[in-house]
C-alpha positions in Angstrom: -80.3 28.9 18.3 -76.8 26.8 19.6 -76.1 27.8 23.4 -72.2 30.2 23.1 -69.7 28.9 25.2 -71.0 32.2 27.7 -74.3 30.6 27.7 -72.7 27.3 28.2 -70.9 27.7 31.2 -73.4 30.1 32.9 -75.8 27.2 32.2 -73.8 25.0 34.7 -73.8 27.0 37.0 -77.7 27.8 37.5 -79.1 25.1 35.8 -81.3 24.0 38.9 -82.0 27.7 39.7 -83.2 28.0 35.7 -85.3 24.6 36.7 -86.8 26.0 39.5 -87.6 29.3 37.8 -89.4 27.4 34.8 -91.9 25.7 37.1 -92.1 29.1 38.8 -93.0 30.7 35.9 -95.4 27.9 34.7 -97.5 28.1 37.8 -97.1 31.7 38.0 -101.0 33.5 38.0 -101.1 35.6 34.2 -100.0 39.3 34.6 -102.7 41.6 34.8 -101.9 43.6 31.6 -102.6 45.5 28.7 -100.0 45.1 26.7 -99.1 43.4 23.4 -96.9 40.4 22.3 -95.5 40.0 18.8 -93.5 37.3 17.5 -91.7 37.4 14.7 -90.5 33.4 13.3 -86.9 35.0 12.1 -85.9 35.9 8.7 -88.1 39.5 8.5 -87.4 41.3 5.4 -86.9 44.7 5.5 -89.6 44.7 2.7 -92.5 43.2 5.2 -94.2 46.2 5.3 -96.9 44.5 7.2 -95.5 43.4 9.8 -93.2 46.7 10.1 -96.3 48.7 9.6 -97.8 46.0 12.6 -95.5 46.7 15.0 -95.1 50.6 15.1 -99.0 50.3 15.3 -99.1 48.2 18.1 -96.7 51.1 19.8 -98.7 53.9 19.4 -97.9 55.1 15.7 -95.0 56.5 14.1 -95.7 59.7 16.4 -96.0 58.0 19.7 -93.9 55.0 19.7 -90.5 54.7 21.7 -88.6 51.6 20.9 -85.6 50.2 22.9 -83.9 47.8 21.1 -82.1 44.7 22.7 -78.7 43.0 20.9 -78.5 40.8 23.6 -78.8 37.5 22.4 -76.4 38.7 19.7 -72.5 39.6 20.5 -73.1 43.0 18.3 -74.9 45.4 17.6 -75.2 44.8 13.9 -79.0 43.0 13.8 -80.5 45.7 16.3 -78.5 48.2 14.1 -80.0 46.9 11.2 -83.7 47.0 12.9 -83.5 50.7 13.6 -82.8 52.0 9.8 -85.5 49.8 9.1 -87.7 51.3 11.5 -86.3 54.6 10.2 -87.6 54.0 6.6 -91.0 53.5 7.8 -91.1 56.8 9.7 -90.3 56.3 12.9 -87.7 59.1 13.8 -84.0 58.0 14.9 -84.5 59.6 18.1 -87.6 57.5 19.4 -85.4 54.7 19.2 -82.8 53.5 21.7 -80.8 50.8 21.6 -80.0 49.3 24.9 -76.6 48.4 25.6 -77.1 44.9 27.3 -75.3 42.2 27.3 -74.8 38.7 29.3 -70.8 40.0 29.7 -72.1 43.6 31.1 -75.4 42.5 32.9 -73.8 42.2 36.5 -73.7 45.9 36.1 -76.5 47.5 32.9 -79.0 45.3 34.3 -79.0 47.2 37.2 -77.9 50.0 36.1 -80.8 53.4 36.9 -79.9 55.3 33.7 -81.1 52.1 31.9 -83.8 51.1 33.7 -85.2 55.1 33.1 -84.5 54.7 29.4 -86.4 51.4 29.4 -89.1 53.0 31.4 -88.9 55.6 28.8 -90.1 53.5 25.8 -93.3 51.8 25.1 -92.1 49.0 22.9 -89.4 46.6 23.6 -87.3 44.9 20.6 -85.2 41.9 21.3 -83.0 41.1 17.8 -82.1 37.4 17.2 -79.3 35.4 17.9 -79.0 33.1 21.0 -82.3 33.0 23.5 -80.1 32.0 26.2 -78.2 35.2 26.3 -81.5 37.0 26.9 -82.2 35.1 30.1 -78.8 35.2 31.3 -79.0 39.0 30.7 -82.2 39.8 32.2 -82.8 36.8 35.1 -81.2 37.0 38.2 -79.5 33.3 38.9 -82.0 32.4 41.1 -84.4 32.6 38.0 -86.0 36.2 39.6 -86.3 39.1 38.1 -83.7 41.8 37.4 -84.6 45.9 37.5 -84.2 46.2 33.8 -87.0 43.2 33.2 -89.0 44.3 35.8 -89.0 47.7 34.5 -90.2 46.2 30.8 -92.9 44.7 33.0 -94.0 47.4 34.1 -94.2 49.0 30.7 -95.8 46.0 29.1 -98.5 46.3 32.2 -98.7 49.9 31.1 -100.1 48.7 27.4 -96.9 48.2 26.1 -95.3 46.4 23.6 -92.6 43.4 23.9 -91.5 41.8 20.5 -88.7 40.3 18.8 -87.4 37.8 16.2 -86.1 34.7 16.4 -84.3 34.1 19.6 -86.1 37.1 20.4 -89.3 35.4 19.5 -88.3 32.0 21.8 -87.7 34.1 24.8 -91.1 35.4 25.4 -92.8 32.2 26.4 -92.7 31.0 30.3 -90.6 27.8 29.0 -88.1 28.4 26.6 -87.1 26.1 23.8 -83.4 26.4 23.2 -81.6 23.9 21.7 -79.5 20.9 22.9 -76.4 19.3 23.7 -75.7 17.7 20.5 -72.9 19.1 18.4 -74.6 21.6 16.0 -73.9 20.0 13.1 -75.5 16.8 13.9 -78.6 18.4 15.0 -81.7 16.7 13.9 -84.7 18.6 16.4 -87.7 16.5 15.5 -85.9 13.6 16.2 -83.4 14.4 18.9 -86.6 16.0 21.2 -88.7 12.6 20.3 -85.9 10.3 20.8 -83.6 11.7 23.6 -86.4 13.9 25.4 -86.4 17.3 27.4 -83.4 18.5 29.3 -82.7 21.7 31.5 -79.0 21.1 31.2 -77.0 22.8 28.2 -74.4 20.2 28.3 -76.9 16.8 28.1 -78.5 15.4 25.1 -82.4 16.6 24.2 -84.2 19.2 23.4 -82.6 21.9 26.4 -85.9 23.9 27.6 -85.6 26.3 30.5 -86.8 29.5 31.8 -87.8 32.1 29.3 -89.6 35.7 30.3 -93.1 35.1 30.8 -94.5 37.5 28.9 -96.7 35.2 27.1 -98.3 32.9 29.8 -100.5 30.3 27.8 -98.0 28.7 25.2 -94.3 28.4 24.4 -92.9 29.5 20.7 -91.0 27.7 18.2 -89.6 30.2 15.7 -88.2 29.1 12.0 -90.8 26.7 12.2 -91.7 25.4 8.6 -88.0 26.1 7.2 -86.1 24.1 9.6 -85.6 20.7 9.9 -88.4 18.7 12.3 -89.8 21.5 14.7 -93.1 20.2 14.3 -91.2 17.3 16.9 -89.9 19.3 19.1 -92.7 21.3 20.1 -94.9 18.6 20.7 -93.2 17.2 22.6 -92.3 20.5 24.8 -96.4 21.4 24.7 -97.2 17.5 26.1 -94.8 16.5 28.1 -94.6 20.3 30.6 -98.3 20.1 29.9 -98.2 24.1 28.5 -101.7 24.5 26.4 -100.4 26.5 23.1 -97.1 25.7 21.5 -96.9 28.3 18.4 -94.9 27.6 15.6 -94.3 30.6 13.9 -92.4 30.4 10.2 -89.5 33.0 8.6 -91.0 36.6 7.3 -94.0 36.4 9.6 -95.6 37.9 12.7 -98.0 36.4 15.7 -99.5 39.1 17.5 -101.4 37.7 21.0 -103.7 40.7 21.9 -104.5 41.1 25.5 -108.0 39.6 25.5 -107.2 36.1 24.1 -107.2 37.0 20.3 -104.2 36.3 18.2 -103.5 37.3 14.7 -101.2 36.6 11.7 -99.6 39.1 9.5 -96.6 38.1 6.7 -95.8 35.9 4.1 -95.9 32.4 5.9 -98.1 30.1 8.6 -98.7 29.6 12.4 -99.2 26.6 13.7 -101.2 26.2 16.8 -100.8 23.2 18.7 -103.6 22.7 21.4 -102.2 20.3 24.1 -105.0 20.6 26.5 -105.9 16.9 26.3 -102.2 15.5 24.8 -100.9 12.8 26.6 -96.9 12.3 26.2 -95.6 8.6 26.8 -91.7 7.8 26.9 -90.1 4.4 27.1 -87.2 2.2 25.7 -89.1 2.1 22.3 -89.6 5.5 21.6 -92.2 8.7 22.6 -96.0 7.9 21.9 -97.9 11.6 21.4 -101.9 11.7 21.4 -104.6 14.3 22.1 -102.8 17.5 20.1 -105.0 19.7 18.0 -103.5 21.3 15.3 -104.5 24.7 13.7 -102.6 26.3 10.8 -103.2 30.1 10.2 -101.6 32.2 7.4 -102.0 36.3 7.1 -105.1 38.1 7.9 -106.3 35.1 9.6 -107.6 35.4 13.8 -107.3 32.7 16.6 -109.0 32.9 20.1 -107.1 31.5 22.5 -110.5 31.2 24.7 -112.3 28.7 22.4 -109.3 27.0 20.0 -110.8 28.3 16.7 -110.0 30.4 13.8 -111.7 33.4 12.5 -110.4 33.5 8.8 -109.2 36.3 6.5 -112.7 37.6 5.3 -111.2 36.3 1.6 -111.4 32.8 2.1 -114.1 30.4 1.9 -115.1 27.3 3.8 -114.5 24.6 2.4 -117.4 22.3 2.6 -118.0 18.2 1.8 -117.8 17.8 -1.8 -116.1 21.2 -3.2 -112.5 19.4 -1.9 -110.3 19.5 -5.3 -108.4 16.8 -4.2 -109.1 13.0 -4.2 -106.9 10.7 -1.5 -103.0 10.9 -0.7 -100.2 9.0 -0.8 -97.3 8.8 2.5 -95.1 12.0 3.1 -92.1 10.0 3.3 -90.2 12.9 5.5 -92.2 14.7 7.5 -89.7 16.8 8.9 -88.8 18.5 6.0 -89.1 22.2 5.3 -92.9 22.6 4.0 -93.7 19.2 4.9 -96.6 20.2 7.7 -98.4 22.5 6.1 -98.7 20.8 2.7 -100.1 17.7 5.1 -102.3 19.8 6.6 -103.5 22.3 3.5 -103.5 19.5 0.3 -103.5 16.3 2.5 -106.8 17.7 4.3 -108.0 21.0 4.1 -108.5 20.5 0.1 -108.4 16.9 0.1 -111.6 14.1 0.6 -109.2 12.2 2.8 -109.6 11.9 6.7 -105.8 11.9 7.3 -102.6 12.2 6.2 -99.6 10.2 7.3 -95.8 11.3 7.4 -93.0 9.6 8.7 -89.6 10.5 9.8 -86.4 8.3 10.1 -83.2 8.5 11.3 -80.9 5.4 9.6 -78.0 3.3 11.1 -76.8 1.3 8.0 -79.8 -0.7 6.8 -81.9 0.1 10.4 -84.2 3.3 10.0 -86.0 4.2 13.4 -88.2 6.7 13.3 -91.8 8.2 14.2 -94.9 7.8 12.4 -97.1 11.3 12.3 -101.1 11.1 11.5 -103.3 14.3 11.2 -106.6 13.1 11.2 -109.6 15.3 10.4 -112.5 15.3 13.1 -115.7 16.9 13.8 -114.4 20.2 15.1 -112.1 20.2 11.3 -113.2 23.0 9.8 -110.8 24.4 6.7 -111.0 27.5 4.4 -109.5 28.9 1.4 -109.2 31.8 -1.1 -106.9 34.2 -2.7 -105.0 37.1 -1.5 -102.9 38.9 -3.9 -103.1 36.2 -6.5 -101.9 33.4 -4.5 -104.2 30.9 -2.5 -104.3 31.4 1.1 -105.9 28.7 3.5 -106.6 27.9 7.3 -107.3 24.7 8.6 -108.4 24.3 12.4 -109.5 21.1 14.6 -107.1 18.6 13.0 -105.8 16.0 15.8 -102.0 14.3 16.1 -100.7 11.3 17.2 -96.8 10.9 16.6 -95.7 7.1 17.4 -92.8 5.1 17.0 -91.8 3.1 14.2 -89.1 0.9 12.6 -88.4 -0.5 9.3 -85.3 -2.1 7.0 -83.5 -0.2 4.3 -82.4 -3.0 1.7 -81.8 -3.6 -1.5 -84.6 -5.6 -2.6 -82.9 -8.4 -3.8 -81.7 -8.8 -0.3 -84.9 -9.3 1.3 -86.9 -11.2 -1.8 -89.2 -13.7 -0.1 -87.5 -17.2 -0.1 -90.4 -19.0 -2.2 -90.6 -16.4 -5.5 -91.7 -19.1 -8.3 -89.5 -19.2 -11.6 -91.0 -17.9 -15.0 -93.6 -14.9 -15.4 -95.6 -15.8 -12.2 -92.2 -15.2 -10.3 -92.0 -12.1 -12.3 -95.3 -11.1 -11.2 -94.9 -11.8 -7.8 -91.8 -9.7 -7.3 -93.1 -6.8 -8.8 -96.3 -6.8 -6.8 -94.2 -7.4 -3.6 -91.6 -4.4 -4.0 -93.9 -2.3 -4.7 -96.2 -3.3 -1.3 -99.0 -4.4 -3.3 -98.9 -8.1 -2.0 -97.2 -8.5 1.2 -95.0 -11.2 2.4 -94.9 -12.9 5.9 -92.8 -12.1 8.9 -90.6 -15.3 7.5 -90.3 -13.4 4.3 -92.7 -16.3 2.3 -95.1 -14.7 -0.5 -96.7 -17.8 -0.3 -97.6 -17.8 -4.0 -100.3 -21.1 -4.0 -101.7 -19.7 -1.1 -105.5 -18.7 -1.3 -105.8 -14.7 -1.9 -107.6 -13.1 1.4 -110.1 -10.3 0.9 -108.0 -7.7 2.7 -105.0 -8.7 0.6 -107.2 -8.3 -2.5 -108.5 -4.8 -0.8 -104.7 -3.7 -0.6 -103.7 -4.7 -3.8 -105.9 -3.4 -5.8 -106.5 0.1 -3.6 -102.6 0.7 -4.2 -102.9 -0.8 -7.9 -105.5 2.1 -9.1 -105.0 4.8 -7.0 -108.3 4.7 -5.3 -109.9 8.0 -3.5 -111.0 7.3 -0.3 -114.6 8.1 1.0 -115.3 11.4 1.5 -115.3 12.3 5.4 -114.6 9.7 8.4 -115.2 6.0 6.2 -118.3 3.9 7.5 -116.0 0.9 8.0 -117.9 -3.1 8.0 -118.6 -4.4 11.7 -116.1 -7.0 11.5 -113.4 -4.4 10.7 -111.7 -2.3 13.0 -110.1 1.7 12.1 -107.1 0.7 13.5 -106.7 -2.9 11.3 -103.8 -2.6 8.9 -106.4 -2.8 5.7 -109.1 -0.6 7.4 -107.9 2.3 4.7 -107.7 -0.2 1.9 -111.1 -2.0 2.2 -112.6 1.8 2.8 -111.2 2.5 -0.4 -112.5 -0.7 -2.7 -116.0 -0.5 -0.9 -116.5 2.9 -1.7 -115.6 2.0 -5.5 -117.5 -0.9 -5.5 -115.0 -3.4 -6.2 -115.9 -5.8 -3.5 -119.1 -5.8 -1.5 -120.0 -6.3 2.5 -122.5 -9.1 2.5 -125.6 -8.9 4.3 -124.9 -8.8 7.5 -122.8 -5.8 7.4 -119.4 -7.6 7.0 -116.2 -7.5 4.7 -114.6 -11.1 6.1 -111.5 -9.5 5.6 -109.4 -13.2 6.0 -111.8 -14.7 4.0 -110.8 -16.2 0.5 -111.2 -14.6 -2.5 -113.1 -17.1 -4.6 -112.4 -16.7 -8.6 -115.6 -15.4 -9.5 -115.4 -12.3 -7.5 -112.0 -11.7 -8.4 -113.0 -11.5 -11.3 -115.6 -8.7 -10.7 -113.4 -7.1 -8.4 -110.6 -6.7 -11.6 -113.2 -6.3 -14.5 -113.9 -3.4 -12.1 -110.6 -1.8 -11.5 -109.5 -2.1 -15.1 -112.6 0.2 -15.9 -112.1 2.5 -13.6 -107.9 2.5 -13.5 -107.9 2.3 -17.4 -110.8 4.1 -18.3 -111.7 1.9 -20.7 -114.6 -1.2 -20.7 -113.1 -4.7 -22.1 -114.7 -6.9 -23.9 -117.4 -9.5 -22.6 -118.0 -11.1 -25.5 -118.6 -15.0 -24.1 -116.3 -17.8 -24.1 -116.7 -21.5 -24.1 -116.4 -22.5 -20.7 -116.8 -26.3 -19.4 -118.2 -25.0 -16.1 -119.8 -21.8 -17.1 -123.4 -23.1 -15.1 -121.3 -22.7 -11.9 -120.7 -19.4 -12.6 -123.1 -16.7 -10.6 -124.9 -15.6 -13.1 -124.2 -11.9 -12.0 -120.4 -12.6 -12.6 -120.7 -14.0 -16.0 -119.7 -11.2 -18.3 -116.7 -10.4 -15.6 -115.5 -13.6 -15.7 -115.5 -13.2 -19.5 -114.2 -9.9 -19.6 -111.0 -11.2 -17.2 -110.3 -14.1 -19.4 -110.1 -11.9 -22.8 -108.0 -9.4 -21.1 -105.6 -12.5 -20.0 -106.6 -10.9 -16.3 -107.4 -14.8 -15.0 -107.1 -17.8 -17.4 -109.0 -20.7 -17.6 -107.8 -24.3 -17.1 -108.6 -26.9 -19.8 -111.7 -25.4 -20.8 -112.4 -24.3 -16.7 -112.7 -21.7 -14.7 -113.2 -22.9 -11.3 -115.5 -20.0 -10.0 -115.9 -21.4 -6.5 -111.8 -21.9 -6.1 -110.0 -19.6 -4.3 -107.5 -17.6 -6.9 -104.2 -17.7 -5.6 -101.6 -15.2 -4.8 -98.8 -16.1 -7.7 -102.4 -15.6 -9.8 -103.8 -12.1 -7.9 -100.6 -11.2 -8.8 -100.2 -11.6 -12.4 -103.1 -9.8 -12.9 -102.7 -7.3 -10.6 -99.5 -6.5 -13.0 -101.7 -6.9 -15.8 -103.9 -4.2 -14.6 -101.4 -1.5 -13.9 -99.3 -2.7 -17.5 -96.0 -2.3 -16.1 -93.5 -1.3 -18.5 -91.1 -3.4 -18.2 -94.2 -6.1 -18.3 -95.9 -4.6 -21.7 -92.5 -4.6 -23.6 -91.9 -8.0 -23.0 -95.4 -9.5 -23.9 
């Protein structure tokens, strides 16, 4: 939430004290308590019976619960009153619910008022309604970051086994350090990008992600709310956990509750997801060219799933069964062009990985200045610790996944009309149109000097990229076994793994792929014929063709050479196929276009 004017003024006065208090809170040993925290991601619907019943149950049940409801984050009691009315709808007697009239504007008196302290003491549950979380800390913390008597009474209630709960702002405030907002105007805020670009701040007037002292009812994590509904929250939560070395980041969706138990357990209840970031091994490196974060482990849970914070493992809802290798129902994924968009992260984790044979899912988050975009690439990797589950709950597919590794790295690019960036050496005629087509679709790229090099020999790496993109090849299940001369970080590594899996191309006897070697025409024929069979689900005619140099064609490639000639993929020259000569990039471009069957090309044939 955006800081209120009062919050900003107060924040300027106590910024240094809050920062110091935040550091003390992060170092403070865990309280010895038996209390429960319920963290609601905001947008809690009145008909979400599962969450309301768990709140009442955690507070001792309908007969024993005594709720203190804090409207403090707001400037009125409307939200608190709606919550109390809903509790009454679920059977809680109105005389067991007290709205605590505590706001920053009256905190100098109310947070020290014995009558208020007594009302809190007589409760066994506290609920913080939504609004601006800075208002809560301003009201309950002294200017030096220490507890007011009202907060001390809440802590005593929590240690007795009480409940601390809250939604939205009331969720964010429960952790030792608290994500608030930034000094950017609300209409220009791009939370994930600003957090990664501008970093963290403890000053409400400075740009960047505002991180201040929370109330520390949760000792081992930091909370982010509205997680998959608002833009870019994975980026900001990743930065906070990695840079501040907080073990866990908890991203809680709207209309969803995360229940944190004193034994280290975590349970999810409600309509959405809870995304858990384990930053135990995370590193955050920041500099002029952006922020680079490595080593974060992700889990994503839905209702009925449990998470053990001691072991960082999931105990899934019993309706879910493990997704075992070979039982995935999706083969391959594509770049997610806006990983900051609503719902993009669970899609990446569930559809891109859990239900998928792919071993990684990539997404980007970009900001544009005219034609120049900069931003961040998010890479989600399966690891040896990755496990996934799927089932059906109330006729809806329910999933869970753990052990996914997240890397965030800065990237730049260009946003230009194709004609303005067209390679400078595109030939004329049909070959030129084919070169344009494969260049625009990213199947064969130009070099750093904007040269397509149509007459240059095609490399084995470039052929792998072209075929993998043209046919949408299925990646190998699990982590692919790459040739000895292909690094996992090489730009063509994934494409080579795909063409090897499809057996379009082969490694040599030494286990090498030789990505920079040129492709002779007979091997290009073999790869193209196999790609046609797979991509078009039809077998090419391999009726022999009279060739003056047929004796030079390896016998194992004969039928493929005949097939690609008859299909118009590669053509002889004056009766010679020249099987040992390299295929040129222009020839490859024409063959790839024919293989795809582009609509404009088919109309012109």
